C-alpha positions in Angstrom: 105.6 174.7 72.1 104.7 172.6 69.1 101.7 170.4 69.2 100.4 167.9 66.8 96.7 166.7 66.4 96.7 163.1 65.4 94.2 160.4 64.6 94.9 157.1 66.2 93.5 153.5 65.9 93.6 151.9 69.2 93.6 148.1 70.1 90.8 147.7 72.6 90.4 143.8 72.8 92.4 140.7 71.6 91.1 139.5 68.3 89.6 136.2 68.1 90.4 135.1 64.7 90.7 138.0 62.1 90.7 141.7 63.3 87.2 143.1 63.6 85.9 146.8 64.0 84.8 145.8 67.6 88.4 145.2 68.4 89.5 148.8 67.8 88.6 152.3 68.6 89.2 155.2 66.3 90.1 158.3 68.2 92.0 161.6 68.2 94.5 163.2 70.6 97.2 165.8 70.7 101.0 165.0 70.9 103.2 167.7 72.6 105.4 166.5 75.5 108.2 164.0 74.7 110.9 162.6 76.9 114.7 163.0 76.4 115.9 160.6 73.6 112.3 160.6 71.8 111.1 162.0 68.6 107.9 162.7 66.9 107.5 161.4 63.4 104.9 162.7 60.8 103.9 159.4 59.4 103.9 159.2 55.6 103.4 155.4 55.2 102.6 152.6 57.4 103.8 149.0 56.8 101.1 146.3 57.2 102.8 143.0 58.0 101.4 139.6 59.3 103.4 139.9 62.4 101.2 142.7 63.7 98.5 139.9 64.1 100.7 138.3 66.6 101.4 141.6 68.5 97.7 141.9 68.8 97.4 138.6 70.5 98.2 137.9 74.1 101.0 135.4 72.9 103.8 135.5 75.5 107.4 134.5 75.0 107.5 136.5 71.6 110.2 138.7 70.4 107.9 141.8 71.3 105.3 141.8 74.2 101.7 142.1 73.3 100.4 145.5 72.3 98.8 146.9 75.4 95.1 147.3 75.2 94.0 151.0 74.8 97.4 151.6 72.9 97.6 152.5 69.2 98.4 149.5 67.1 102.1 149.1 66.4 103.7 148.9 62.9 106.6 150.0 61.1 106.3 153.7 59.8 108.4 156.0 57.7 108.2 159.7 57.7 109.9 163.0 58.8 110.8 164.0 62.2 108.8 167.1 63.2 110.0 167.3 67.0 113.2 165.9 68.5 114.8 165.6 71.9 117.3 163.2 70.4 121.1 163.7 70.0 121.0 161.2 67.0 118.2 162.7 64.9 117.1 166.3 64.1 113.8 167.8 62.9 113.5 167.3 59.1 115.3 163.9 59.2 113.7 161.1 57.3 113.4 157.9 59.4 111.8 154.6 59.5 111.0 152.4 62.6 108.5 151.4 65.1 105.4 153.5 65.2 101.6 153.4 65.2 98.5 153.4 63.2 98.2 157.2 63.5 99.1 160.4 61.9 102.1 161.0 64.1 104.1 158.6 66.2 106.3 159.1 69.3 109.3 156.9 69.1 112.5 156.4 71.2 115.6 157.3 69.2 116.9 153.7 69.5 113.8 152.3 67.7 114.2 154.3 64.5 116.8 154.2 61.7 117.7 156.8 58.9 116.4 156.3 55.5 119.1 156.9 52.9 117.2 159.2 50.5 120.6 159.5 48.6 120.1 156.0 47.0 117.6 157.7 44.6 114.7 155.4 45.3 111.1 156.6 46.4 110.5 157.0 50.1 108.0 154.2 50.1 110.5 151.7 48.8 112.2 152.1 52.2 109.2 150.2 53.7 109.4 147.5 51.1 112.3 146.4 49.2 114.9 148.6 51.1 113.2 148.1 54.4 112.7 145.3 56.9 110.7 143.2 54.3 113.3 143.3 51.6 116.2 142.8 54.0 114.4 139.8 55.6 114.8 138.1 52.3 118.3 139.4 51.8 119.8 138.3 55.2 117.6 135.2 55.4 118.9 133.7 52.1 122.6 135.1 52.1 123.4 134.9 55.8 121.2 132.2 57.3 120.8 130.0 54.2 124.2 130.4 52.8 123.2 129.3 49.4 125.7 127.4 46.9 125.1 127.8 43.1 123.1 124.8 41.8 121.3 124.1 45.1 117.5 123.9 45.2 115.7 126.7 47.1 112.0 126.2 48.0 110.0 129.5 49.1 106.5 129.4 50.7 104.4 132.6 50.1 106.6 133.2 47.3 104.4 135.9 45.7 104.4 137.7 49.0 106.6 140.9 49.8 109.3 138.9 51.6 109.1 135.6 49.6 109.4 137.1 46.1 112.5 139.0 47.0 114.1 136.0 48.7 113.5 133.9 45.7 115.1 136.4 43.4 118.2 136.7 45.7 118.5 132.9 45.6 118.4 133.2 41.8 121.2 135.8 41.8 123.1 133.3 43.9 122.8 130.6 41.1 120.1 128.5 42.7 117.2 126.4 41.2 114.2 128.3 42.8 110.8 127.0 43.3 107.9 129.1 44.8 104.6 128.2 46.4 101.7 130.5 45.8 97.8 130.5 46.0 96.6 131.5 42.6 97.9 130.7 39.0 98.3 134.5 38.5 100.7 134.5 41.3 102.4 131.4 40.0 102.8 133.0 36.5 104.1 136.2 38.1 107.0 134.7 40.1 108.1 132.4 37.0 107.4 134.7 34.0 108.3 138.0 35.7 110.6 137.1 38.6 112.5 134.2 37.0 111.6 131.5 39.4 112.4 128.1 37.7 109.1 126.5 38.9 105.9 127.3 40.9 103.3 125.2 42.9 99.8 126.4 43.2 99.2 125.0 46.8 95.3 125.6 46.6 95.2 123.1 43.6 97.4 120.5 45.0 95.9 117.4 46.4 99.3 115.9 47.5 101.6 118.6 48.6 104.6 116.2 49.4 104.4 114.7 45.9 104.0 118.2 44.2 107.2 119.3 46.0 109.0 116.1 45.0 108.0 116.8 41.4 109.4 120.2 41.4 112.5 119.5 43.4 113.7 116.1 42.2 117.0 116.4 43.8 115.4 117.4 47.2 115.2 120.8 48.8 118.5 122.3 50.0 117.1 125.5 51.4 113.4 126.0 52.6 112.5 129.7 53.2 109.4 129.0 55.4 106.9 132.0 55.8 103.9 129.8 56.6 104.7 126.7 58.6 101.8 124.1 58.7 101.1 121.5 56.3 103.5 122.8 53.7 106.4 122.6 56.2 105.4 119.1 57.0 105.4 118.2 53.3 108.7 119.9 52.8 110.4 117.9 55.5 109.7 114.8 53.6 111.7 116.2 50.6 114.8 117.6 52.2 118.2 117.1 50.8 121.2 116.1 52.8 122.3 119.0 55.1 119.2 121.0 54.2 118.7 124.3 55.9 115.2 125.4 56.8 114.9 129.2 57.4 112.0 129.9 59.9 110.8 133.4 58.9 107.1 133.2 59.7 104.2 130.9 60.7 101.3 132.7 58.8 99.1 129.6 58.5 98.5 129.7 62.2 98.6 133.4 63.1 94.6 133.9 63.2 93.6 130.3 64.5 91.7 130.4 67.8 93.1 127.0 68.7 96.6 125.4 68.5 97.1 123.1 65.5 99.0 119.8 65.7 102.5 119.6 64.0 104.6 120.1 62.4 104.9 116.4 61.3 107.9 114.7 59.9 110.4 116.2 62.2 112.5 113.2 62.4 113.8 114.1 58.8 115.7 116.8 60.5 117.9 114.0 62.1 117.7 111.7 59.0 119.0 114.4 56.5 121.2 116.1 59.1 119.3 119.2 58.3 119.1 122.5 60.3 116.1 124.6 61.3 116.9 128.1 62.4 114.7 130.9 63.2 115.8 134.6 62.5 114.8 138.1 62.9 115.7 140.9 60.6 116.1 143.2 63.8 119.3 141.2 64.4 120.7 142.7 61.3 119.8 146.3 61.6 123.3 147.2 62.4 124.4 145.9 58.9 121.7 147.7 56.9 124.2 150.4 55.9 126.0 147.6 53.9 123.0 145.6 52.8 120.6 148.3 51.7 123.0 149.9 49.1 123.4 146.4 47.5 119.7 145.8 47.4 119.2 149.3 45.9 121.8 148.6 43.2 120.1 145.3 42.3 116.8 147.2 41.9 118.4 149.8 39.6 119.9 147.0 37.6 116.7 145.3 37.2 117.8 142.2 39.1 115.2 142.6 41.8 111.6 143.4 40.9 108.8 144.0 43.4 105.2 145.2 43.8 103.7 147.6 46.3 99.9 147.7 47.2 99.5 151.1 48.7 96.0 151.8 50.2 95.2 155.5 50.6 94.0 156.9 54.0 94.8 156.1 57.5 91.0 155.4 58.2 91.2 152.5 55.7 94.1 150.8 57.7 92.1 148.1 59.5 90.3 147.0 56.4 93.5 147.0 54.5 95.3 144.9 57.0 92.8 142.0 56.4 94.1 141.9 52.7 97.1 140.0 54.0 95.0 137.1 55.3 92.5 136.7 52.4 95.0 136.9 49.7 93.8 140.0 47.9 96.9 142.1 48.5 99.1 142.5 45.4 102.6 143.3 46.7 104.0 144.9 49.8 101.0 146.2 51.7 101.2 149.7 52.9 99.0 152.7 54.0 99.8 156.1 52.6 98.7 158.3 55.6 
């Protein structure tokens, strides 16, 4: 019987604000028994995403229940199957899906998906541009936003893993694209390297509503919202007629101890006959076999550029996770186990 010794990082308390060492426990265990329909994955890379912060909380009515205390922290992983009691996957298959902050993850077969290595891109790309992150931008812009050439698209967290790809897809669709980012270097990257038409440094802006008006003089037709908060309120004042607001994330509030007021200016949804729609990339998993090859071709053709910030070592995962919230990550954040 195959057994696998694995390090694990457990969640032991609900973080108040940012994750602290006192909220976790580092331990080791052995995996051997799995149920019918389950697999064991040898994790090669772990995806670090802002949503993990929500899963760590006790927030109810979410698309996933809270991570149980005493359980390894959840995340998306990619790796090789080393044990299988699945009719869908065999030992040796490369898959990505829900796993843990650990060396090995046990996963139900319905929670993982095949990584198409025939596309000719590195395995880590399947957690970034070809994975849930890249495909969030893909389906958000194309299916939810339904862009029309010449429209104005505003992207918050535009230098982030999702926002940077969403903006480039909007450019491929013929749109005028403006991004919001928190440093001048990030603003320069999205305009000079990614082809955005304009950028707003939100940390250097005293009047966000006016800054958006200046950058989007014809109004905002599509707002790809990753942050919520004051930027959403300011954007609502600058909507074009029949605007679409794509609710992808609410990052500005993820680590607040108290609820914040807002958003303000919601009347503009009615005044501009706008639409605000939340979406989850998981609703599109069944179409990845169509979307992922398209994205891979865009990467190979140089139409989509992206960065990956890869931290070495499972033991560094909690510290690496905090880079998402202090702005020090440079691209899609991952841990190489």
